[in-house]
TITIGU-751204 format. One line per 5 residues: their letters; for each residue x, y, z of C-alpha. Coordinates in nm, 3 decimals, padded with zeros to 5 digits. Layout:
# residues N
A> X,Y,Z ~ ...
END
This chain:
# residues 399
MLFNF> -00.375,-04.163,-00.990 ~ -00.425,-03.792,-00.916 ~ -00.799,-03.816,-00.987 ~ -00.835,-04.136,-00.781 ~ -00.661,-03.968,-00.489
ISRTT> -00.891,-03.665,-00.511 ~ -01.206,-03.874,-00.526 ~ -01.098,-04.084,-00.227 ~ -00.977,-03.809,00.003 ~ -01.172,-03.493,-00.074
STPFR> -01.502,-03.409,00.094 ~ -01.779,-03.231,-00.097 ~ -01.717,-02.869,00.021 ~ -01.366,-02.871,-00.128 ~ -01.447,-03.026,-00.466
PYIKL> -01.534,-02.695,-00.639 ~ -01.196,-02.555,-00.534 ~ -01.007,-02.861,-00.663 ~ -01.202,-02.851,-00.989 ~ -01.111,-02.485,-01.015
QLCHH> -00.743,-02.573,-00.986 ~ -00.783,-02.844,-01.251 ~ -00.949,-02.585,-01.474 ~ -00.658,-02.344,-01.425 ~ -00.410,-02.617,-01.517
GLLSP> -00.600,-02.720,-01.830 ~ -00.724,-03.051,-01.684 ~ -01.088,-02.939,-01.678 ~ -01.264,-02.719,-01.932 ~ -01.421,-02.387,-01.815
SSYQS> -01.765,-02.509,-01.921 ~ -01.722,-02.827,-01.717 ~ -01.611,-02.616,-01.422 ~ -01.917,-02.391,-01.444 ~ -02.151,-02.689,-01.461
SLFSS> -01.974,-02.847,-01.165 ~ -02.069,-02.550,-00.953 ~ -02.436,-02.628,-01.002 ~ -02.390,-02.994,-00.921 ~ -02.299,-02.901,-00.563
NSSHS> -02.517,-02.711,-00.316 ~ -02.746,-02.484,-00.520 ~ -02.732,-02.181,-00.288 ~ -02.352,-02.199,-00.279 ~ -02.341,-02.228,-00.658
FTVTY> -02.572,-01.930,-00.698 ~ -02.347,-01.717,-00.476 ~ -02.029,-01.816,-00.658 ~ -02.186,-01.751,-01.000 ~ -02.326,-01.415,-00.886
LINSC> -01.989,-01.302,-00.756 ~ -01.821,-01.398,-01.082 ~ -02.081,-01.262,-01.324 ~ -02.217,-00.958,-01.139 ~ -01.920,-00.846,-00.930
GVSPQ> -01.628,-00.934,-01.158 ~ -01.467,-01.149,-00.890 ~ -01.231,-01.425,-01.004 ~ -01.359,-01.784,-00.967 ~ -01.110,-01.865,-00.695
SAILA> -01.191,-01.549,-00.498 ~ -01.562,-01.611,-00.549 ~ -01.535,-01.957,-00.390 ~ -01.347,-01.811,-00.093 ~ -01.595,-01.524,-00.055
SRHLN> -01.896,-01.755,-00.078 ~ -01.800,-01.909,00.255 ~ -01.909,-01.585,00.422 ~ -02.247,-01.523,00.260 ~ -02.547,-01.676,00.089
LSKSP> -02.684,-01.454,-00.186 ~ -02.955,-01.692,-00.301 ~ -03.184,-01.555,-00.029 ~ -03.112,-01.186,-00.097 ~ -03.017,-01.127,-00.463
NTANS> -03.221,-00.806,-00.472 ~ -03.024,-00.663,-00.181 ~ -02.697,-00.747,-00.353 ~ -02.824,-00.586,-00.675 ~ -02.914,-00.273,-00.479
VLAFL> -02.566,-00.257,-00.327 ~ -02.402,-00.285,-00.668 ~ -02.632,-00.018,-00.810 ~ -02.548,00.209,-00.516 ~ -02.172,00.163,-00.562
NKQGF> -02.204,00.227,-00.934 ~ -02.391,00.551,-00.862 ~ -02.112,00.655,-00.624 ~ -01.858,00.626,-00.905 ~ -01.697,00.288,-00.835
TKSQV> -01.543,00.114,-01.134 ~ -01.594,-00.259,-01.193 ~ -01.239,-00.323,-01.076 ~ -01.297,-00.129,-00.754 ~ -01.623,-00.311,-00.688
SKLIC> -01.444,-00.642,-00.735 ~ -01.170,-00.544,-00.489 ~ -01.424,-00.417,-00.236 ~ -01.630,-00.737,-00.248 ~ -01.320,-00.956,-00.219
RHPRT> -01.210,-00.765,00.090 ~ -01.552,-00.766,00.257 ~ -01.806,-00.989,00.081 ~ -02.080,-00.923,00.336 ~ -02.110,-00.570,00.202
LLCDP> -02.355,-00.725,-00.044 ~ -02.592,-00.809,00.242 ~ -02.631,-00.461,00.388 ~ -02.912,-00.214,00.324 ~ -02.774,00.062,00.097
EKTLL> -03.019,00.325,00.222 ~ -02.996,00.250,00.594 ~ -02.629,00.159,00.621 ~ -02.416,00.267,00.326 ~ -02.582,00.601,00.245
PNFKI> -02.541,00.756,00.595 ~ -02.176,00.650,00.606 ~ -02.107,00.787,00.259 ~ -02.273,01.115,00.356 ~ -02.036,01.143,00.650
LNSLG> -01.733,01.100,00.423 ~ -01.874,01.348,00.173 ~ -01.927,01.604,00.448 ~ -01.557,01.592,00.540 ~ -01.453,01.751,00.211
LSSTD> -01.300,01.441,00.057 ~ -01.295,01.435,-00.321 ~ -01.502,01.166,-00.490 ~ -01.179,00.993,-00.598 ~ -01.042,00.992,-00.244
LVTIV> -01.373,00.867,-00.107 ~ -01.387,00.575,-00.349 ~ -01.021,00.488,-00.281 ~ -01.077,00.489,00.097 ~ -01.392,00.276,00.082
TARPK> -01.233,00.029,-00.159 ~ -00.939,-00.015,00.077 ~ -01.147,-00.028,00.397 ~ -01.499,-00.147,00.308 ~ -01.566,-00.311,00.644
MMVNT> -01.593,00.021,00.823 ~ -01.867,00.132,00.584 ~ -02.109,-00.138,00.701 ~ -02.066,-00.041,01.066 ~ -02.385,00.127,01.190
KFPVT> -02.183,00.313,01.456 ~ -01.953,00.466,01.193 ~ -02.128,00.809,01.174 ~ -02.081,00.861,01.548 ~ -01.718,00.749,01.570
ALLCV> -01.625,00.930,01.249 ~ -01.761,01.264,01.369 ~ -01.591,01.227,01.707 ~ -01.263,01.146,01.532 ~ -01.288,01.446,01.300
DYLRT> -01.380,01.681,01.586 ~ -01.072,01.571,01.778 ~ -00.844,01.602,01.476 ~ -00.974,01.952,01.409 ~ -00.908,02.048,01.770
VLGSN> -00.544,01.940,01.746 ~ -00.464,02.014,01.382 ~ -00.676,02.323,01.329 ~ -00.656,02.310,00.950 ~ -00.928,02.113,00.771
DKVIT> -00.675,02.029,00.498 ~ -00.457,01.856,00.757 ~ -00.760,01.668,00.889 ~ -00.832,01.537,00.539 ~ -00.466,01.442,00.496
AIKRF> -00.476,01.245,00.822 ~ -00.794,01.062,00.718 ~ -00.650,00.973,00.378 ~ -00.332,00.845,00.540 ~ -00.520,00.628,00.791
PLGLT> -00.893,00.589,00.714 ~ -00.943,00.337,00.997 ~ -00.878,00.625,01.234 ~ -01.242,00.719,01.174 ~ -01.343,00.413,01.376
YNLQV> -01.127,00.501,01.679 ~ -01.222,00.690,01.992 ~ -00.928,00.930,01.988 ~ -00.996,01.046,02.343 ~ -00.895,00.692,02.441
YAAEN> -00.633,00.609,02.178 ~ -00.459,00.938,02.096 ~ -00.524,01.219,02.347 ~ -00.317,01.067,02.630 ~ -00.031,00.983,02.394
IQMLR> -00.019,01.335,02.253 ~ -00.025,01.482,02.604 ~ 00.266,01.253,02.694 ~ 00.469,01.402,02.409 ~ 00.387,01.758,02.513
ELGVP> 00.510,01.687,02.865 ~ 00.838,01.557,02.721 ~ 00.891,01.884,02.538 ~ 00.803,01.772,02.186 ~ 00.716,02.089,01.987
ESSIK> 00.348,02.132,01.908 ~ 00.429,02.191,01.540 ~ 00.606,01.853,01.523 ~ 00.311,01.678,01.687 ~ 00.068,01.834,01.439
NMLAQ> 00.277,01.742,01.137 ~ 00.318,01.382,01.253 ~ -00.051,01.348,01.338 ~ -00.143,01.468,00.988 ~ 00.116,01.262,00.799
QPRTF> 00.138,00.947,01.014 ~ -00.172,00.941,01.237 ~ -00.141,00.569,01.304 ~ 00.165,00.647,01.515 ~ -00.060,00.779,01.791
FTSAD> -00.346,00.530,01.768 ~ -00.244,00.278,02.033 ~ -00.284,00.221,02.404 ~ -00.105,00.459,02.640 ~ 00.094,00.170,02.792
RFRKV> 00.224,00.056,02.453 ~ 00.301,00.413,02.348 ~ 00.487,00.485,02.672 ~ 00.709,00.181,02.622 ~ 00.793,00.292,02.267
VMDVK> 00.876,00.642,02.389 ~ 01.110,00.503,02.654 ~ 01.287,00.283,02.398 ~ 01.341,00.585,02.174 ~ 01.475,00.794,02.461
ELGFD> 01.718,00.516,02.555 ~ 01.865,00.538,02.205 ~ 01.948,00.903,02.269 ~ 01.688,01.075,02.052 ~ 01.616,01.433,02.156
PSKIR> 01.242,01.502,02.211 ~ 01.287,01.855,02.079 ~ 01.397,01.723,01.738 ~ 01.167,01.590,01.469 ~ 01.368,01.265,01.449
FLYAI> 01.228,01.179,01.793 ~ 00.878,01.141,01.645 ~ 01.013,00.968,01.337 ~ 01.179,00.713,01.565 ~ 00.852,00.659,01.752
HAFRA> 00.676,00.603,01.421 ~ 00.942,00.351,01.316 ~ 00.928,00.169,01.650 ~ 00.551,00.143,01.617 ~ 00.618,-00.050,01.297
MSKST> 00.886,-00.279,01.442 ~ 01.034,-00.409,01.766 ~ 01.344,-00.265,01.930 ~ 01.539,-00.579,01.840 ~ 01.442,-00.540,01.473
WEKKV> 01.562,-00.179,01.485 ~ 01.899,-00.294,01.621 ~ 01.928,-00.560,01.347 ~ 01.884,-00.291,01.084 ~ 02.136,-00.063,01.253
ELYEK> 02.387,-00.350,01.255 ~ 02.310,-00.419,00.889 ~ 02.384,-00.060,00.785 ~ 02.702,-00.066,00.994 ~ 02.818,-00.375,00.801
WGWSR> 02.785,-00.169,00.485 ~ 03.010,00.100,00.628 ~ 02.759,00.343,00.777 ~ 02.842,00.504,01.109 ~ 02.573,00.538,01.377
DEILI> 02.566,00.914,01.314 ~ 02.515,00.855,00.942 ~ 02.233,00.611,01.015 ~ 02.057,00.873,01.228 ~ 02.113,01.140,00.961
AFEKY> 01.967,00.912,00.695 ~ 01.679,00.817,00.923 ~ 01.591,01.180,00.993 ~ 01.596,01.259,00.621 ~ 01.373,00.965,00.529
PGCMI> 01.245,00.736,00.807 ~ 01.141,00.472,00.556 ~ 01.505,00.364,00.528 ~ 01.465,00.199,00.869 ~ 01.112,00.070,00.809
ASVDK> 01.212,-00.117,00.492 ~ 01.269,-00.490,00.545 ~ 01.615,-00.633,00.611 ~ 01.597,-00.824,00.283 ~ 01.509,-00.513,00.082
ITRIL> 01.783,-00.304,00.244 ~ 02.038,-00.579,00.175 ~ 01.940,-00.626,-00.190 ~ 01.938,-00.255,-00.269 ~ 02.270,-00.182,-00.099
DFLVN> 02.428,-00.484,-00.264 ~ 02.319,-00.366,-00.608 ~ 02.408,00.000,-00.562 ~ 02.743,-00.055,-00.390 ~ 02.871,-00.378,-00.545
TMGWE> 02.716,-00.358,-00.892 ~ 02.696,00.016,-00.951 ~ 02.999,00.112,-00.740 ~ 02.826,00.390,-00.550 ~ 02.985,00.561,-00.254
VSYIV> 02.798,00.520,00.075 ~ 02.774,00.899,00.104 ~ 02.536,00.908,-00.196 ~ 02.283,00.693,-00.016 ~ 02.325,00.851,00.326
QRPIV> 02.235,01.190,00.182 ~ 01.933,01.055,-00.009 ~ 01.808,00.750,00.183 ~ 01.473,00.759,00.003 ~ 01.638,00.527,-00.252
ICFSL> 01.609,00.243,00.001 ~ 01.230,00.262,-00.039 ~ 01.227,00.248,-00.419 ~ 01.150,-00.074,-00.601 ~ 01.476,-00.246,-00.694
EKRII> 01.323,-00.433,-00.987 ~ 01.085,-00.167,-01.119 ~ 01.289,00.149,-01.070 ~ 01.648,00.114,-00.961 ~ 01.770,-00.166,-01.190
PRCLV> 01.601,-00.046,-01.514 ~ 01.730,00.310,-01.474 ~ 02.078,00.208,-01.365 ~ 02.111,-00.032,-01.658 ~ 02.014,00.245,-01.898
YQYLA> 02.272,00.467,-01.728 ~ 02.540,00.198,-01.774 ~ 02.440,00.152,-02.138 ~ 02.475,00.524,-02.210 ~ 02.803,00.540,-02.018
EKGLI> 02.947,00.254,-02.225 ~ 02.855,00.445,-02.542 ~ 03.042,00.747,-02.408 ~ 02.727,00.960,-02.380 ~ 02.760,01.035,-02.009
EEKDD> 02.980,01.338,-01.958 ~ 03.246,01.297,-01.692 ~ 03.122,01.597,-01.497 ~ 02.777,01.437,-01.499 ~ 02.916,01.097,-01.407
FSFTK> 02.633,01.056,-01.163 ~ 02.325,01.272,-01.113 ~ 02.126,01.109,-00.837 ~ 01.827,01.343,-00.870 ~ 01.769,01.278,-01.239
WLLYS> 01.845,00.908,-01.257 ~ 01.653,00.785,-00.955 ~ 01.457,01.060,-00.783 ~ 01.266,01.187,-01.086 ~ 00.910,01.063,-01.125
ETKFL> 00.853,00.819,-01.411 ~ 00.702,01.085,-01.639 ~ 00.971,01.341,-01.562 ~ 01.248,01.083,-01.601 ~ 01.125,00.979,-01.945
KWVVK> 01.094,01.340,-02.063 ~ 01.444,01.418,-01.943 ~ 01.618,01.105,-02.075 ~ 01.442,01.121,-02.414 ~ 01.521,01.488,-02.462
RYEEE> 01.885,01.436,-02.375 ~ 01.979,01.100,-02.526 ~ 01.725,00.968,-02.775 ~ 01.890,01.111,-03.086 ~ 02.225,00.947,-03.011
APEML> 02.085,00.628,-02.856 ~ 01.735,00.563,-02.997 ~ 01.740,00.200,-02.877 ~ 01.777,00.320,-02.516 ~ 01.400,00.326,-02.457
KLYQK> 01.362,-00.030,-02.584 ~ 01.624,-00.141,-02.333 ~ 01.444,00.045,-02.056 ~ 01.110,-00.103,-02.162 ~ 01.256,-00.453,-02.168
HLNEA> 01.367,-00.433,-01.806 ~ 01.039,-00.276,-01.696 ~ 00.844,-00.555,-01.862 ~ 01.059,-00.816,-01.691 ~ 00.994,-00.650,-01.355
NGSTT> 00.620,-00.602,-01.408 ~ 00.550,-00.919,-01.601 ~ 00.378,-00.686,-01.847 ~ 00.381,-00.619,-02.218 ~ 00.246,-00.265,-02.192
SILRN> 00.482,-00.043,-02.383 ~ 00.585,00.312,-02.305 ~ 00.677,00.335,-02.671 ~ 00.308,00.328,-02.767 ~ 00.243,00.639,-02.564
RDVI> 00.506,00.873,-02.696 ~ 00.271,01.170,-02.655 ~ 00.306,01.123,-02.278 ~ 00.681,01.178,-02.292
END
């Protein structure tokens, strides 16, 4: 019945996609799927096959990408693009991601389009790793023939405000699309607005370097955000004023109030919310669902005092499944075995704030002899969170 329904209701352009789904579910063999590609439009089939075989794109992504380009007419150009990316240090995985995000990259002239844009990025002092990461994340800007002009204007403006070239590079890495903005239109007026309100120049520079996207909006939109922040009582002379602007750029005023009300339900006072926000603004940018789930686990399951979280609100931005739960369960396990000293009943810094490598070194050094199965427990919960079978136990030299 399923096959009869498909044959009656599906037009030709969608048949490769349906056959792909049947292949994934074991109802069509991979070889039958490949041959089915060639039974449809030949140019479309060529493009899909090229994306799969030459670019490492998944079959499903290849079908989606093929809607935007026809490689049968320009395979040599696509080959040249791949050769260029390989020469620039892109891995197969990065090439695949880049092509999925902007398939038409394969149609551009590497010498006339890509090379000049890459030279601009190289001239900024970006490391090869940073350059590849930026291009992989934002490939569309690299096929823009106007990119060299806008990028240089952006960098010149950033240098005028920030002074330090290191801060300019930091700003670019934080928001690569800024290189496509005319900052005299999108940022200069907003920064001047802050100066007139009495925001310290040092605070403006730090925010522009760390969160440049905060400033890249129309003056009318920025002015409205500033007024909303002032209405909440934030002092322009304090750094939290800019943090609040950054947060409001990421959400509406009503969403902000919903999160304030949520924290209040968990026993936080308004002053404590502002203290936590100033320490780590991400605690207000996190989604309502994430905030709820993390507070529920830490307060109701782990029995934490609210004061722990208020003083270190960064925990709200950690992954509940991949960081908080695995480490807390190991903590509980060791506590039940009597290995947690009462005076060390809870060490926030070590148990949650340590990096993964530092955490493993510390926990192994301190507890492995008395609880050798501890790492297996930790690995089990990490695997459940990641859906992975990669084992930290195979890489003991790392820890």
